[in-house]
C-alpha positions, 0 to 999 in steps of 0.5 A: 870360291873364297869368301870376302871379308865382311869389311871388304863387302861393306867398302865395295857397297859404299864405293858403288853407292857413291859412284851412283850418286855422282853419276846422277849429279852429273846428269843434265837437269831437265826443267819440268814443262811450264804450264801456261795457266795464267792466260787460261785463268784470265780467260775463265775469269772473263767468261765467268764475268760475262755470264754473270752480267748476262744473267743479271741483265736477264733477271733484272728485265724480268723483275722490271716486267713483274713490278710494272705490269703486276701493279697492285690494285688500288680498288678493293683488296690488293693483289698478292703474289705468293703471299707478298704485295708491294706498294709505292708510298704516296704520303709523308705520314711515315716519313721518319721510317718510310719516306714518301715515294718509297717501295715497300714489300708487304708479307701476309701475316697471321693477325694473331702474330702482329705486335705493337710497333709493327708497320702494317698495310691495310685497306681503308674502305675503297680509298686505297691502302694505308701503311701505318704503325701499330700503337695498340691492339684490342684482342676482342674488338667490340666482342667480335672475337677478332683483333682490332689495331690502333694505328698511327703515322709516326709523323702524325700527332695523333693516332688514326681515328678508325680501328683497323679490323684484322680482316682489312690487314694486307700484311706486315711491311718487311722491306723498304727501298726509298725512292724506288716506289716513284720509279716503279709508279712511273714505269707502271704509267709508261709501260712502253718504256718498260717493254723497250728496256726489257727488250734491250736487257734481253737483247744484250743478255743474248748477245753476251751469251752468244759471245760466251758460246763462241769463246767456249767453242773456240777453246774446244777447237784449240784444245789438242 
């Protein structure tokens, strides 16, 4: 058997590859299947929005019940929930910083960590609570071994006459929401409105969850 020269073999190989690529180029181009995902994304986004609205309504209803039913006591030391108390501001003595009818959230704080400039809520005898700013601190008030706090309403001309003993401090104001205190006070005095609103929120929430469940069930049934 005669062997072909190397140059002849190279020429045949090149011709074979050219023919191969030409045949490939002549094959019809088949478009890849188009995934119809835009509608699916829109559906997922819509279902996500429904779920979020449902959750917001449900938890908002729970918060309204919490703030309206668990109203802090005005007689004696206020109630605290996990170290937090809330109040409605009834006067204008702190108007520049805490407007009248504001909702304030107060956190129980170690009296040793309180500083001048902090806004605190404290019990004043049996007449309720007061929220004023600390303007001076006495570390060993009247040789009692405890701190005393000189307070003042920022809109009052002079400091408060009585020094606040640390035992009477409810806590430090950490959050203020203007006007919300009046709303919460009104709801607390008209608890039937609270329960009606609670029922509406929970009802709408369950309706939305039902629609979401039906949509998911329909999607599963249509999946091949």
